[in-house]
DRENDO-1510 file (C-alpha; in Angstrom, 1 decimal, always signed):
<recs>
REC; n; res; u; v; w
REC; 1; MET; +14.5; -28.4; +63.2 .
REC; 2; GLN; +12.5; -31.3; +61.8 .
REC; 3; LEU; +10.1; -30.9; +58.9 .
REC; 4; SER; +6.7; -32.6; +59.0 .
REC; 5; PRO; +6.0; -35.2; +56.3 .
REC; 6; ARG; +3.3; -33.0; +54.8 .
REC; 7; ARG; +5.7; -30.0; +54.5 .
REC; 8; THR; +8.4; -32.2; +52.8 .
REC; 9; PHE; +5.8; -33.4; +50.3 .
REC; 10; LYS; +4.8; -29.8; +49.5 .
REC; 11; SER; +8.4; -28.7; +49.0 .
REC; 12; GLY; +9.1; -31.7; +46.8 .
REC; 13; TRP; +6.0; -31.0; +44.7 .
REC; 14; VAL; +7.1; -27.4; +44.1 .
REC; 15; LEU; +10.6; -28.5; +43.2 .
REC; 16; ALA; +9.2; -31.1; +40.7 .
REC; 17; ALA; +6.9; -28.4; +39.1 .
REC; 18; VAL; +9.9; -26.0; +38.7 .
REC; 19; MET; +12.1; -28.8; +37.1 .
REC; 20; CYS; +9.3; -29.6; +34.6 .
REC; 21; PHE; +8.9; -26.0; +33.7 .
REC; 22; LEU; +12.7; -25.6; +33.2 .
REC; 23; CYS; +12.8; -28.7; +31.0 .
REC; 24; ALA; +9.9; -27.6; +28.9 .
REC; 25; SER; +11.3; -24.1; +28.4 .
REC; 26; SER; +14.7; -25.3; +27.4 .
REC; 27; ARG; +13.2; -27.8; +24.9 .
REC; 28; SER; +11.3; -25.1; +23.2 .
REC; 29; THR; +14.6; -23.7; +21.8 .
REC; 30; GLN; +16.1; -27.0; +20.8 .
REC; 31; ILE; +15.2; -29.4; +18.0 .
REC; 32; THR; +14.9; -33.0; +19.3 .
REC; 33; GLY; +13.9; -36.4; +18.1 .
REC; 34; PRO; +13.4; -37.3; +14.4 .
REC; 35; ASN; +13.6; -33.7; +13.3 .
REC; 36; ARG; +17.0; -33.2; +14.8 .
REC; 37; THR; +18.2; -36.4; +13.1 .
REC; 38; ARG; +16.7; -35.3; +9.8 .
REC; 39; ILE; +18.3; -31.8; +10.1 .
REC; 40; LEU; +21.8; -33.2; +10.9 .
REC; 41; THR; +21.6; -35.8; +8.1 .
REC; 42; SER; +20.5; -33.3; +5.5 .
REC; 43; GLY; +23.2; -30.9; +6.6 .
REC; 44; LYS; +25.9; -33.6; +6.3 .
REC; 45; THR; +24.5; -34.6; +2.9 .
REC; 46; CYS; +24.6; -31.0; +1.8 .
REC; 47; ILE; +28.3; -30.7; +2.8 .
REC; 48; ALA; +29.0; -33.9; +0.8 .
REC; 49; THR; +27.2; -32.5; -2.2 .
REC; 50; LEU; +29.2; -29.3; -1.9 .
REC; 51; ARG; +32.4; -31.3; -1.8 .
REC; 52; THR; +31.3; -33.1; -5.0 .
REC; 53; ILE; +30.6; -29.9; -6.7 .
REC; 54; ASN; +34.0; -28.5; -5.7 .
REC; 55; ALA; +35.7; -31.7; -7.0 .
REC; 56; ALA; +33.7; -31.4; -10.3 .
REC; 57; GLU; +34.7; -27.8; -10.8 .
REC; 58; LEU; +38.3; -28.7; -10.2 .
REC; 59; ALA; +38.1; -31.4; -12.9 .
REC; 60; PHE; +36.2; -29.1; -15.2 .
REC; 61; SER; +38.9; -26.4; -14.9 .
REC; 62; ARG; +41.6; -28.8; -15.8 .
REC; 63; SER; +39.9; -30.1; -18.9 .
REC; 64; HIS; +38.1; -27.0; -20.3 .
REC; 65; LYS; +40.8; -24.4; -20.9 .
REC; 66; PRO; +40.7; -21.5; -21.6 .
REC; 67; LYS; +37.4; -21.5; -19.7 .
REC; 68; LYS; +38.3; -22.1; -16.1 .
REC; 69; TYR; +35.1; -23.0; -14.3 .
REC; 70; ALA; +31.5; -24.1; -15.2 .
REC; 71; GLN; +28.9; -21.4; -14.4 .
REC; 72; THR; +25.9; -23.7; -14.1 .
REC; 73; LEU; +25.3; -27.0; -12.5 .
REC; 74; GLN; +23.9; -28.3; -15.8 .
REC; 75; GLU; +27.4; -27.7; -17.4 .
REC; 76; LEU; +28.8; -30.2; -14.9 .
REC; 77; GLY; +25.9; -32.7; -15.2 .
REC; 78; PRO; +25.1; -35.6; -17.5 .
REC; 79; LYS; +24.1; -33.2; -20.4 .
REC; 80; GLY; +27.5; -31.4; -20.0 .
REC; 81; ALA; +30.8; -32.6; -18.7 .
REC; 82; THR; +29.2; -35.6; -16.9 .
REC; 83; LEU; +31.1; -34.8; -13.6 .
REC; 84; ILE; +28.0; -34.8; -11.3 .
REC; 85; ASP; +24.8; -36.8; -11.4 .
REC; 86; ALA; +21.4; -35.6; -12.7 .
REC; 87; ALA; +20.0; -34.9; -9.2 .
REC; 88; THR; +22.9; -32.7; -8.3 .
REC; 89; ALA; +22.7; -30.9; -11.7 .
REC; 90; SER; +19.0; -30.2; -11.1 .
REC; 91; GLY; +20.1; -28.1; -8.0 .
REC; 92; LEU; +17.7; -29.9; -5.6 .
REC; 93; VAL; +19.3; -32.4; -3.3 .
REC; 94; ASN; +17.9; -33.8; +0.0 .
REC; 95; GLY; +15.9; -30.7; +0.9 .
REC; 96; TYR; +18.5; -28.1; -0.2 .
REC; 97; ARG; +18.5; -25.8; -3.3 .
REC; 98; PHE; +22.0; -25.4; -4.7 .
REC; 99; ARG; +23.0; -22.4; -6.9 .
REC; 100; LEU; +26.2; -22.1; -8.7 .
REC; 101; GLY; +27.5; -18.7; -9.5 .
REC; 102; ALA; +25.4; -16.9; -6.8 .
REC; 103; ASN; +27.2; -14.2; -4.8 .
REC; 104; MET; +29.9; -13.6; -7.4 .
REC; 105; PRO; +32.4; -11.0; -6.0 .
REC; 106; ALA; +32.3; -7.7; -7.9 .
REC; 107; GLY; +34.9; -7.2; -10.6 .
REC; 108; ASN; +35.6; -10.9; -11.2 .
REC; 109; ARG; +35.3; -12.5; -14.6 .
REC; 110; ALA; +32.6; -15.2; -14.5 .
REC; 111; ASP; +34.9; -18.0; -15.6 .
REC; 112; GLU; +37.8; -17.2; -13.3 .
REC; 113; HIS; +35.9; -18.0; -10.0 .
REC; 114; TYR; +32.8; -19.8; -8.9 .
REC; 115; THR; +30.6; -19.7; -5.8 .
REC; 116; VAL; +28.0; -22.2; -4.7 .
REC; 117; THR; +25.2; -21.5; -2.2 .
REC; 118; ALA; +22.9; -24.1; -0.6 .
REC; 119; MET; +19.8; -23.1; +1.3 .
REC; 120; PRO; +17.1; -25.4; +2.8 .
REC; 121; LEU; +13.9; -25.5; +0.8 .
REC; 122; ARG; +11.8; -25.4; +4.0 .
REC; 123; PRO; +14.0; -23.6; +6.6 .
REC; 124; ILE; +13.4; -24.2; +10.3 .
REC; 125; ALA; +14.5; -21.0; +12.1 .
REC; 126; GLY; +17.8; -21.4; +13.9 .
REC; 127; ALA; +18.0; -25.1; +13.2 .
REC; 128; GLN; +19.1; -25.6; +9.6 .
REC; 129; GLN; +22.3; -24.1; +8.1 .
REC; 130; ASN; +22.8; -22.2; +4.9 .
REC; 131; PHE; +26.0; -23.2; +3.2 .
REC; 132; PHE; +28.6; -21.5; +0.9 .
REC; 133; THR; +31.7; -22.6; -1.0 .
REC; 134; ASP; +33.8; -21.2; -3.7 .
REC; 135; ASP; +37.0; -22.0; -5.7 .
REC; 136; SER; +39.0; -21.9; -2.4 .
REC; 137; GLY; +37.2; -25.2; -1.5 .
REC; 138; VAL; +36.3; -23.9; +2.0 .
REC; 139; ILE; +32.7; -24.7; +3.0 .
REC; 140; ARG; +31.1; -22.0; +5.2 .
REC; 141; SER; +27.8; -21.8; +7.0 .
REC; 142; THR; +25.4; -19.7; +8.9 .
REC; 143; LYS; +22.1; -20.4; +10.8 .
REC; 144; GLU; +20.8; -16.9; +10.0 .
REC; 145; ASN; +17.9; -16.7; +7.5 .
REC; 146; ARG; +20.1; -15.6; +4.6 .
REC; 147; PRO; +22.5; -17.1; +2.1 .
REC; 148; ALA; +25.9; -17.9; +3.6 .
REC; 149; THR; +28.8; -15.9; +2.2 .
REC; 150; VAL; +32.6; -15.9; +2.2 .
REC; 151; ALA; +32.4; -13.8; +5.4 .
REC; 152; ASP; +30.8; -16.7; +7.4 .
REC; 153; PRO; +32.8; -19.1; +9.5 .
REC; 154; PRO; +34.1; -22.4; +8.0 .
REC; 155; VAL; +32.1; -25.5; +8.9 .
REC; 156; ASP; +33.3; -27.4; +11.9 .
REC; 157; LEU; +33.2; -31.0; +10.7 .
REC; 158; THR; +34.1; -32.5; +14.1 .
REC; 159; VAL; +31.1; -31.3; +16.2 .
REC; 160; ASP; +27.4; -31.8; +15.5 .
REC; 161; LYS; +25.8; -28.5; +16.3 .
</recs>
């Protein structure tokens, strides 16, 4: 059976319309372009800042006995132990708010452990991650609209998500 040229054109037009619809609907759930780049970059910067805070806490714990860990970012900053820069000590870095001592496990003395949470200042639902780290040094994250906790999965540093 041979199709007429007119019928082939109609079938092709319908196929093209369906393809456009599928592309448009799949893009609505993905972040693309400059926003995707900004989100990935700020997430990587956030992870680097969490590593810096972990290293500063380790250095603080070695030099400030019997107190084991600093309980505020200011204690680690230029007006304290000078282990982190003023921007990090302020708690606001590259679109994230960092809080030291948040989500402290019940029953722990404040100076025996520390926790750090990092949440975006202007979250984009399902796109930006919330981060968590503690004295274990493991960085964890979630894309849910809540602070990350010790129960969340560790960050996979090999794959951009």
